C-alpha positions as CSV (number, residue, x, y, z in Angstrom):
1,M,-6.0,11.3,14.7
2,E,-3.0,12.8,16.6
3,L,-4.4,11.3,19.8
4,I,-4.5,7.7,18.5
5,T,-1.3,7.8,16.3
6,P,1.5,6.1,18.2
7,S,4.9,7.8,18.2
8,Q,6.4,4.6,16.5
9,P,3.8,3.4,14.0
10,K,3.8,-0.4,13.8
11,A,0.4,-1.7,13.0
12,Q,0.4,-4.4,10.3
13,E,-3.3,-4.1,9.6
14,I,-6.2,-2.0,10.7
15,L,-9.8,-3.2,11.0
16,G,-12.6,-0.8,11.8
17,S,-16.3,0.1,11.7
18,A,-17.3,3.2,9.7
19,Y,-20.9,2.5,10.2
20,G,-23.1,4.9,8.3
21,F,-20.2,6.5,6.4
22,S,-20.2,6.6,2.6
23,N,-17.7,4.5,0.6
24,E,-16.0,7.8,-0.4
25,D,-15.7,8.9,3.2
26,C,-14.2,5.5,4.0
27,E,-11.4,6.2,1.5
28,V,-10.7,9.5,3.2
29,L,-10.6,7.8,6.6
30,K,-8.1,5.2,5.2
31,D,-5.8,8.1,4.3
32,W,-6.1,9.5,7.8
33,L,-5.3,6.0,9.3
34,D,-2.3,5.4,7.0
35,P,0.2,6.9,9.4
36,I,-0.6,4.3,12.1
37,L,0.7,1.5,9.8
38,G,4.3,0.6,10.2
39,E,6.7,-0.6,7.6
40,I,4.9,-3.1,5.3
41,P,6.9,-5.3,2.9
42,P,5.7,-5.3,-0.7
43,K,3.3,-8.1,-1.5
44,L,1.4,-9.2,-4.6
45,D,-2.4,-9.5,-4.5
46,L,-2.9,-12.7,-6.5
47,V,-6.6,-12.2,-6.9
48,A,-6.3,-8.7,-8.3
49,N,-3.0,-9.4,-10.0
50,R,-1.4,-6.3,-8.7
51,R,1.0,-5.1,-6.0
52,R,-0.8,-4.3,-2.8
53,V,-0.8,-0.7,-1.6
54,R,-0.8,0.5,2.0
55,T,-4.5,1.2,2.1
56,D,-5.2,-2.4,1.2
57,Y,-4.1,-3.1,4.8
58,I,-6.8,-0.8,6.2
59,K,-10.3,-2.5,6.2
60,L,-13.2,-0.2,7.0
61,R,-16.7,-1.5,6.8
62,S,-19.5,1.0,6.6
63,D,-22.1,-1.7,6.8
64,L,-21.0,-3.1,10.2
65,T,-21.5,-1.7,13.7
66,S,-18.6,-2.3,16.1
67,A,-20.3,-5.4,17.5
68,T,-20.9,-7.0,14.2
69,L,-17.4,-6.1,13.1
70,F,-16.1,-8.3,15.9
71,D,-18.4,-11.1,14.8
72,E,-17.3,-10.7,11.1
73,F,-13.5,-10.6,11.9
74,S,-13.4,-12.9,15.0
75,R,-11.0,-15.4,13.4
76,T,-8.7,-12.6,12.1
77,L,-8.7,-10.9,15.5
78,M,-7.8,-14.1,17.3
79,S,-4.8,-14.8,15.1
Protein backbone atom coordinates (compact mmCIF):
# COMPACT_ATOMS: atom_id res chain seq x y z
CA MET A 1 0.00 0.00 0.00
CA GLU A 2 2.93 2.32 0.63
CA LEU A 3 3.87 2.08 -3.04
CA ILE A 4 0.49 3.30 -4.30
CA THR A 5 -0.29 5.84 -1.57
CA PRO A 6 0.46 9.36 -2.85
CA SER A 7 2.32 11.78 -0.60
CA GLN A 8 -0.68 14.14 -0.83
CA PRO A 9 -3.84 11.98 -0.73
CA LYS A 10 -6.50 13.52 -2.92
CA ALA A 11 -8.78 10.86 -4.42
CA GLN A 12 -12.48 11.62 -4.07
CA GLU A 13 -13.59 8.08 -4.80
CA ILE A 14 -11.92 4.70 -5.34
CA LEU A 15 -13.32 1.98 -7.60
CA GLY A 16 -11.71 -1.43 -7.71
CA SER A 17 -12.00 -5.10 -8.45
CA ALA A 18 -11.42 -7.49 -5.58
CA TYR A 19 -12.36 -10.49 -7.70
CA GLY A 20 -12.51 -13.66 -5.65
CA PHE A 21 -12.12 -11.92 -2.28
CA SER A 22 -14.71 -12.42 0.44
CA ASN A 23 -16.94 -9.54 1.53
CA GLU A 24 -15.10 -9.51 4.85
CA ASP A 25 -11.74 -9.18 3.09
CA CYS A 26 -13.16 -6.34 0.99
CA GLU A 27 -13.88 -4.44 4.21
CA VAL A 28 -10.24 -4.93 5.26
CA LEU A 29 -9.07 -3.71 1.85
CA LYS A 30 -11.25 -0.60 2.21
CA ASP A 31 -9.46 0.22 5.46
CA TRP A 32 -6.10 -0.17 3.68
CA LEU A 33 -7.24 2.10 0.83
CA ASP A 34 -8.65 4.82 3.10
CA PRO A 35 -5.34 6.79 3.32
CA ILE A 36 -5.51 7.43 -0.44
CA LEU A 37 -8.71 9.44 -0.04
CA GLY A 38 -8.29 13.16 0.36
CA GLU A 39 -10.46 15.50 2.39
CA ILE A 40 -14.12 14.64 1.86
CA PRO A 41 -16.86 17.04 2.91
CA PRO A 42 -19.61 15.48 5.04
CA LYS A 43 -22.60 14.30 3.00
CA LEU A 44 -25.91 12.72 3.87
CA ASP A 45 -26.87 9.41 2.27
CA LEU A 46 -30.55 10.00 1.56
CA VAL A 47 -31.24 6.36 0.73
CA ALA A 48 -29.79 5.00 3.98
CA ASN A 49 -30.79 8.15 5.92
CA ARG A 50 -27.38 8.48 7.54
CA ARG A 51 -24.20 10.48 7.22
CA ARG A 52 -21.76 8.96 4.74
CA VAL A 53 -18.50 7.63 6.11
CA ARG A 54 -15.15 7.56 4.33
CA THR A 55 -15.39 3.92 3.32
CA ASP A 56 -18.63 4.69 1.45
CA TYR A 57 -16.37 6.38 -1.13
CA ILE A 58 -14.42 3.15 -1.73
CA LYS A 59 -16.30 0.73 -3.96
CA LEU A 60 -14.76 -2.72 -4.23
CA ARG A 61 -16.57 -5.46 -6.11
CA SER A 62 -15.58 -9.06 -5.47
CA ASP A 63 -17.87 -10.28 -8.25
CA LEU A 64 -16.22 -8.29 -11.06
CA THR A 65 -12.95 -8.82 -12.88
CA SER A 66 -10.99 -5.74 -13.91
CA ALA A 67 -12.49 -5.85 -17.41
CA THR A 68 -16.08 -6.17 -16.20
CA LEU A 69 -15.44 -3.45 -13.63
CA PHE A 70 -14.68 -1.04 -16.48
CA ASP A 71 -17.91 -2.08 -18.20
CA GLU A 72 -19.96 -1.70 -14.99
CA PHE A 73 -18.57 1.73 -14.10
CA SER A 74 -17.95 3.13 -17.59
CA ARG A 75 -20.20 6.18 -17.11
CA THR A 76 -18.73 6.89 -13.68
CA LEU A 77 -15.19 6.68 -15.03
CA MET A 78 -15.98 9.00 -17.96
CA SER A 79 -17.34 11.78 -15.75
